[in-house]
C-alpha positions as a Python dict, from the first residue, in 0.01 Angstrom:
ca = {
    (1, 'M'): (0, 0, 0),
    (2, 'M'): (-58, 365, -66),
    (3, 'Y'): (-203, 507, -384),
    (4, 'S'): (-244, 859, -518),
    (5, 'S'): (-588, 1008, -554),
    (6, 'R'): (-565, 984, -931),
    (7, 'R'): (-530, 613, -910),
    (8, 'K'): (-830, 530, -686),
    (9, 'P'): (-1043, 419, -988),
    (10, 'V'): (-768, 172, -1079),
    (11, 'L'): (-757, 46, -721),
    (12, 'Y'): (-1141, -6, -743),
    (13, 'F'): (-1102, -232, -1047),
    (14, 'K'): (-812, -423, -887),
    (15, 'E'): (-1036, -494, -585),
    (16, 'D'): (-1312, -616, -814),
    (17, 'R'): (-1076, -862, -973),
    (18, 'R'): (-976, -999, -633),
    (19, 'Y'): (-1331, -1007, -537),
    (20, 'L'): (-1412, -1244, -833),
    (21, 'S'): (-1091, -1443, -817),
    (22, 'G'): (-1240, -1707, -591),
    (23, 'K'): (-1527, -1936, -654),
    (24, 'C'): (-1803, -1740, -825),
    (25, 'T'): (-2126, -1748, -631),
    (26, 'V'): (-2472, -1601, -674),
    (27, 'Y'): (-2420, -1379, -373),
    (28, 'K'): (-2098, -1240, -505),
    (29, 'L'): (-2256, -1161, -843),
    (30, 'F'): (-2544, -996, -671),
    (31, 'G'): (-2317, -789, -458),
    (32, 'L'): (-2111, -677, -759),
    (33, 'C'): (-2432, -574, -950),
    (34, 'M'): (-2544, -368, -649),
    (35, 'V'): (-2201, -189, -638),
    (36, 'L'): (-2225, -105, -1011),
    (37, 'V'): (-2580, 24, -973),
    (38, 'L'): (-2479, 255, -686),
    (39, 'V'): (-2178, 387, -877),
    (40, 'S'): (-2402, 451, -1187),
    (41, 'L'): (-2660, 636, -976),
    (42, 'L'): (-2385, 852, -818),
    (43, 'W'): (-2231, 932, -1150),
    (44, 'L'): (-2572, 1034, -1296),
    (45, 'Q'): (-2649, 1259, -1000),
    (46, 'L'): (-2314, 1439, -1024),
    (47, 'S'): (-2351, 1479, -1406),
    (48, 'C'): (-2703, 1631, -1375),
    (49, 'S'): (-2595, 1872, -1101),
    (50, 'G'): (-2318, 2013, -1319),
    (51, 'D'): (-2038, 1902, -1084),
    (52, 'M'): (-1883, 1691, -1356),
    (53, 'S'): (-1760, 1802, -1694),
    (54, 'A'): (-1926, 1677, -2017),
    (55, 'T'): (-1737, 1393, -2181),
    (56, 'H'): (-1689, 1260, -2531),
    (57, 'G'): (-1689, 1615, -2677),
    (58, 'E'): (-2041, 1702, -2557),
    (59, 'R'): (-2104, 2070, -2514),
    (60, 'C'): (-2322, 2182, -2226),
    (61, 'M'): (-2489, 2523, -2231),
    (62, 'P'): (-2354, 2732, -1943),
    (63, 'Q'): (-2590, 2777, -1653),
    (64, 'Q'): (-2735, 3117, -1609),
    (65, 'P'): (-2840, 3258, -1268),
    (66, 'A'): (-3209, 3177, -1217),
    (67, 'P'): (-3430, 3488, -1214),
    (68, 'P'): (-3667, 3533, -921),
    (69, 'C'): (-3993, 3343, -956),
    (70, 'P'): (-4316, 3545, -991),
    (71, 'A'): (-4516, 3580, -672),
    (72, 'S'): (-4824, 3367, -652),
    (73, 'G'): (-5116, 3512, -849),
    (74, 'Q'): (-4922, 3799, -1005),
    (75, 'A'): (-4869, 3639, -1347),
    (76, 'F'): (-5245, 3597, -1409),
    (77, 'V'): (-5342, 3968, -1389),
    (78, 'V'): (-5415, 4083, -1747),
    (79, 'D'): (-5523, 4448, -1746),
    (80, 'D'): (-5628, 4628, -1425),
    (81, 'L'): (-5793, 4966, -1523),
    (82, 'S'): (-5740, 5094, -1164),
    (83, 'W'): (-5370, 5111, -1228),
    (84, 'G'): (-5404, 5422, -1441),
    (85, 'P'): (-5494, 5561, -1784),
    (86, 'H'): (-5176, 5464, -1959),
    (87, 'K'): (-5091, 5123, -2118),
    (88, 'L'): (-4752, 5000, -2220),
    (89, 'A'): (-4677, 4798, -2533),
    (90, 'V'): (-4375, 4582, -2463),
    (91, 'V'): (-4226, 4541, -2812),
    (92, 'V'): (-3977, 4248, -2835),
    (93, 'P'): (-3788, 4194, -3163),
    (94, 'F'): (-3741, 3822, -3193),
    (95, 'R'): (-3607, 3533, -3390),
    (96, 'E'): (-3539, 3172, -3282),
    (97, 'R'): (-3449, 3247, -2917),
    (98, 'F'): (-3723, 3036, -2765),
    (99, 'E'): (-3539, 2941, -2447),
    (100, 'E'): (-3507, 3308, -2358),
    (101, 'L'): (-3862, 3381, -2453),
    (102, 'L'): (-3988, 3117, -2211),
    (103, 'V'): (-3809, 3291, -1931),
    (104, 'F'): (-3882, 3658, -2041),
    (105, 'V'): (-4258, 3653, -2092),
    (106, 'P'): (-4362, 3529, -1746),
    (107, 'F'): (-4082, 3723, -1576),
    (108, 'I'): (-4165, 4069, -1733),
    (109, 'H'): (-4540, 4015, -1693),
    (110, 'A'): (-4501, 3950, -1320),
    (111, 'F'): (-4253, 4240, -1286),
    (112, 'L'): (-4491, 4485, -1448),
    (113, 'N'): (-4789, 4358, -1257),
    (114, 'K'): (-4596, 4404, -929),
    (115, 'N'): (-4535, 4762, -1025),
    (116, 'K'): (-4897, 4810, -1142),
    (117, 'I'): (-4809, 4889, -1497),
    (118, 'R'): (-5088, 4812, -1748),
    (119, 'H'): (-4933, 4638, -2048),
    (120, 'K'): (-4937, 4389, -2322),
    (121, 'I'): (-4642, 4190, -2465),
    (122, 'L'): (-4584, 4184, -2841),
    (123, 'I'): (-4330, 3935, -2980),
    (124, 'I'): (-4239, 4055, -3326),
    (125, 'N'): (-4109, 3729, -3480),
    (126, 'Q'): (-3911, 3765, -3801),
    (127, 'V'): (-3993, 3465, -4025),
    (128, 'D'): (-3846, 3574, -4361),
    (129, 'H'): (-3512, 3463, -4506),
    (130, 'Y'): (-3337, 3795, -4462),
    (131, 'R'): (-3083, 3881, -4189),
    (132, 'F'): (-3225, 3988, -3854),
    (133, 'N'): (-3336, 4348, -3850),
    (134, 'R'): (-3412, 4464, -3492),
    (135, 'A'): (-3502, 4819, -3591),
    (136, 'S'): (-3753, 4722, -3854),
    (137, 'L'): (-3917, 4476, -3612),
    (138, 'I'): (-3960, 4753, -3352),
    (139, 'N'): (-4121, 4968, -3626),
    (140, 'V'): (-4360, 4681, -3689),
    (141, 'G'): (-4432, 4657, -3318),
    (142, 'Y'): (-4520, 5030, -3306),
    (143, 'T'): (-4748, 4998, -3611),
    (144, 'E'): (-4919, 4679, -3483),
    (145, 'S'): (-4948, 4784, -3111),
    (146, 'G'): (-5310, 4899, -3146),
    (147, 'N'): (-5503, 5199, -3016),
    (148, 'D'): (-5525, 5060, -2661),
    (149, 'T'): (-5160, 5146, -2587),
    (150, 'D'): (-4997, 5497, -2577),
    (151, 'Y'): (-4633, 5422, -2507),
    (152, 'L'): (-4368, 5162, -2598),
    (153, 'A'): (-4090, 4960, -2436),
    (154, 'M'): (-3827, 4871, -2696),
    (155, 'H'): (-3721, 4561, -2496),
    (156, 'D'): (-3450, 4303, -2566),
    (157, 'V'): (-3561, 3947, -2489),
    (158, 'D'): (-3236, 3863, -2308),
    (159, 'L'): (-3245, 4151, -2050),
    (160, 'L'): (-3442, 4109, -1725),
    (161, 'P'): (-3487, 4382, -1464),
    (162, 'L'): (-3398, 4265, -1114),
    (163, 'N'): (-3451, 4593, -927),
    (164, 'D'): (-3815, 4671, -843),
    (165, 'A'): (-3729, 5039, -823),
    (166, 'L'): (-3680, 5055, -1203),
    (167, 'D'): (-3956, 5277, -1349),
    (168, 'Y'): (-4161, 5145, -1639),
    (169, 'G'): (-4421, 5423, -1606),
    (170, 'F'): (-4544, 5660, -1870),
    (171, 'P'): (-4248, 5875, -1994),
    (172, 'E'): (-4438, 6197, -2043),
    (173, 'K'): (-4141, 6436, -2031),
    (174, 'G'): (-3931, 6244, -2280),
    (175, 'P'): (-3773, 5903, -2368),
    (176, 'F'): (-3671, 5709, -2054),
    (177, 'H'): (-3364, 5479, -2097),
    (178, 'V'): (-3422, 5201, -1835),
    (179, 'A'): (-3107, 5009, -1924),
    (180, 'S'): (-2878, 5305, -1885),
    (181, 'P'): (-2498, 5279, -1936),
    (182, 'E'): (-2444, 5302, -1557),
    (183, 'L'): (-2665, 4993, -1502),
    (184, 'H'): (-2638, 4777, -1819),
    (185, 'P'): (-2410, 4473, -1753),
    (186, 'L'): (-2229, 4512, -2094),
    (187, 'Y'): (-2262, 4853, -2262),
    (188, 'H'): (-2139, 5161, -2078),
    (189, 'Y'): (-2079, 5439, -2338),
    (190, 'K'): (-2273, 5757, -2284),
    (191, 'T'): (-2474, 5760, -2605),
    (192, 'Y'): (-2603, 5408, -2560),
    (193, 'V'): (-2984, 5384, -2577),
    (194, 'G'): (-3040, 5009, -2636),
    (195, 'G'): (-3158, 4728, -2423),
    (196, 'I'): (-3474, 4880, -2274),
    (197, 'L'): (-3602, 5225, -2390),
    (198, 'L'): (-3942, 5372, -2310),
    (199, 'L'): (-4101, 5643, -2509),
    (200, 'T'): (-4449, 5764, -2599),
    (201, 'K'): (-4597, 5676, -2932),
    (202, 'K'): (-4604, 6045, -3010),
    (203, 'H'): (-4234, 6079, -2952),
    (204, 'Y'): (-4158, 5763, -3153),
    (205, 'H'): (-4355, 5911, -3436),
    (206, 'M'): (-4165, 6242, -3415),
    (207, 'C'): (-3843, 6039, -3480),
    (208, 'N'): (-4003, 5860, -3777),
    (209, 'G'): (-3928, 5539, -3588),
    (210, 'M'): (-3598, 5359, -3645),
    (211, 'S'): (-3393, 5323, -3962),
    (212, 'N'): (-3469, 5008, -4164),
    (213, 'R'): (-3112, 4993, -4311),
    (214, 'F'): (-2952, 4793, -4026),
    (215, 'W'): (-2953, 4424, -4118),
    (216, 'G'): (-2753, 4201, -3888),
    (217, 'W'): (-2654, 4291, -3533),
    (218, 'G'): (-2576, 4634, -3395),
    (219, 'R'): (-2557, 5010, -3472),
    (220, 'E'): (-2932, 5074, -3498),
    (221, 'D'): (-2949, 5208, -3142),
    (222, 'D'): (-2664, 5459, -3210),
    (223, 'E'): (-2844, 5589, -3518),
    (224, 'F'): (-3166, 5622, -3310),
    (225, 'Y'): (-2983, 5827, -3052),
    (226, 'R'): (-2917, 6083, -3332),
    (227, 'R'): (-3289, 6080, -3416),
    (228, 'L'): (-3376, 6165, -3057),
    (229, 'R'): (-3140, 6462, -3067),
    (230, 'K'): (-3273, 6575, -3408),
    (231, 'A'): (-3630, 6565, -3268),
    (232, 'E'): (-3504, 6766, -2970),
    (233, 'L'): (-3631, 6510, -2722),
    (234, 'Q'): (-3482, 6514, -2378),
    (235, 'L'): (-3346, 6171, -2274),
    (236, 'F'): (-3400, 6057, -1911),
    (237, 'R'): (-3230, 5778, -1717),
    (238, 'P'): (-3282, 5617, -1374),
    (239, 'S'): (-3155, 5782, -1066),
    (240, 'G'): (-3110, 5649, -712),
    (241, 'I'): (-3051, 5296, -832),
    (242, 'T'): (-2765, 5145, -616),
    (243, 'T'): (-2743, 4799, -763),
    (244, 'G'): (-2503, 4899, -1041),
    (245, 'Y'): (-2428, 4634, -1302),
    (246, 'K'): (-2628, 4382, -1109),
    (247, 'T'): (-2955, 4572, -1188),
    (248, 'F'): (-3027, 4338, -1479),
    (249, 'L'): (-2979, 3980, -1563),
    (250, 'H'): (-2841, 3933, -1912),
    (251, 'V'): (-2940, 3579, -2016),
    (252, 'H'): (-2771, 3572, -2360),
    (253, 'D'): (-2486, 3331, -2401),
    (254, 'P'): (-2259, 3447, -2687),
    (255, 'G'): (-2078, 3113, -2700),
    (256, 'W'): (-2405, 2924, -2743),
    (257, 'R'): (-2581, 3163, -2980),
    (258, 'K'): (-2360, 3369, -3212),
    (259, 'R'): (-2466, 3716, -3319),
    (260, 'D'): (-2460, 3812, -3687),
    (261, 'Q'): (-2191, 4078, -3680),
    (262, 'K'): (-2072, 4039, -4039),
    (263, 'R'): (-2039, 4354, -4248),
    (264, 'V'): (-2080, 4292, -4626),
    (265, 'A'): (-2065, 4511, -4934),
    (266, 'A'): (-2094, 4883, -4851),
    (267, 'Q'): (-2241, 4804, -4504),
    (268, 'K'): (-1908, 4884, -4334),
    (269, 'Q'): (-1934, 5248, -4446),
    (270, 'E'): (-2313, 5287, -4426),
    (271, 'Q'): (-2348, 5163, -4067),
    (272, 'F'): (-2207, 5494, -3938),
    (273, 'K'): (-2425, 5718, -4146),
    (274, 'V'): (-2748, 5884, -4044),
    (275, 'D'): (-3056, 5772, -4236),
    (276, 'P'): (-3235, 6104, -4292),
    (277, 'E'): (-3550, 5974, -4458),
    (278, 'G'): (-3595, 5607, -4369),
    (279, 'G'): (-3805, 5475, -4086),
    (280, 'L'): (-4183, 5441, -4046),
    (281, 'T'): (-4229, 5610, -4383),
    (282, 'N'): (-4047, 5341, -4584),
    (283, 'L'): (-4127, 5034, -4373),
    (284, 'H'): (-4258, 4741, -4584),
    (285, 'Y'): (-4365, 4414, -4425),
    (286, 'E'): (-4630, 4149, -4419),
    (287, 'V'): (-4791, 3997, -4113),
    (288, 'E'): (-4806, 3624, -4190),
    (289, 'S'): (-5003, 3531, -3874),
    (290, 'R'): (-5081, 3621, -3517),
    (291, 'Q'): (-5083, 3384, -3227),
    (292, 'E'): (-5211, 3449, -2874),
    (293, 'L'): (-4999, 3250, -2632),
    (294, 'T'): (-4988, 3196, -2257),
    (295, 'I'): (-4649, 3106, -2111),
    (296, 'S'): (-4661, 3000, -1744),
    (297, 'G'): (-4985, 3202, -1703),
    (298, 'A'): (-4845, 3514, -1881),
    (299, 'P'): (-5020, 3623, -2201),
    (300, 'C'): (-4839, 3752, -2506),
    (301, 'T'): (-4905, 3809, -2878),
    (302, 'V'): (-4670, 3659, -3135),
    (303, 'I'): (-4676, 3850, -3464),
    (304, 'N'): (-4502, 3643, -3733),
    (305, 'T'): (-4357, 3906, -3965),
    (306, 'K'): (-4199, 3892, -4310),
    (307, 'L'): (-3983, 4203, -4379),
    (308, 'E'): (-3919, 4329, -4727),
    (309, 'C'): (-3579, 4435, -4848),
    (310, 'D'): (-3491, 4657, -5147),
    (311, 'Q'): (-3156, 4502, -5246),
    (312, 'N'): (-3072, 4802, -5454),
    (313, 'Q'): (-3069, 5009, -5140),
    (314, 'T'): (-2945, 4755, -4880),
    (315, 'P'): (-2781, 4461, -5058),
    (316, 'W'): (-2644, 4345, -4718),
    (317, 'C'): (-2987, 4220, -4612),
    (318, 'L'): (-2864, 3886, -4750),
    (319, 'L'): (-2537, 3706, -4688),
    (320, 'G'): (-2341, 3551, -4971),
}
């Protein structure tokens, strides 16, 4: 008798009933148990490998392409003075994205070591009850970066450089936008300066840092572009990179982790305005604690930060 492929499981159970229809023996029971064990192991293997869909409403986080592993020994280099006089502060605005942090820290540490870039990684972790404020956290990173560094990388935790030709060196001539619109996997408009931006501390101070008015996700980079123009700083971007939109690995999953894109009160109108006075000069925060961590051999400093909000000026720092 012929069966369709969709009915093979039914055929399997029919065969089992015939198998037990006769006199039940110890050998038959043992054989049936072995069959069930083998089927269970096969099911488990297929489920773990992602070849089978989640059942009973379970939601599995989509698999991201695995970033290259650091070469042996690279991740343990801390600060080699022979690499040059300049030292980079990698400033990472952060909140509750620990899965991405576990990938980012060892990856970027190995990448910079491979390119002989002296650096330290600062994770500016927002621990207050206000909405996320990326710009203010970068201002905190600049302020807390110490006298041993002379330039910054404003670096998203979910963006990994895959091309070794990307330059993280000292941007002496002007701000250097590593994640340029021609290379970033998502954002391609000409005035985009987010993702990864390098600039000297002197140039960052000339801009008075970033505006502190942007609570929630988005728009702070666009306002900072205007600050770069106002300070008459020449913006530079990579050249000769042929990997296009595959130059970076974007590990953020919008379905798994929603961004706070709500616009409340007057925020809808204010988000497009230039903040002429705000920035480093009106930054208010408290460092709750510092933690020196090592993730897969890569060192980083976590600065747990409580931002302050003047609700008369920016009532949208809170929702509801």
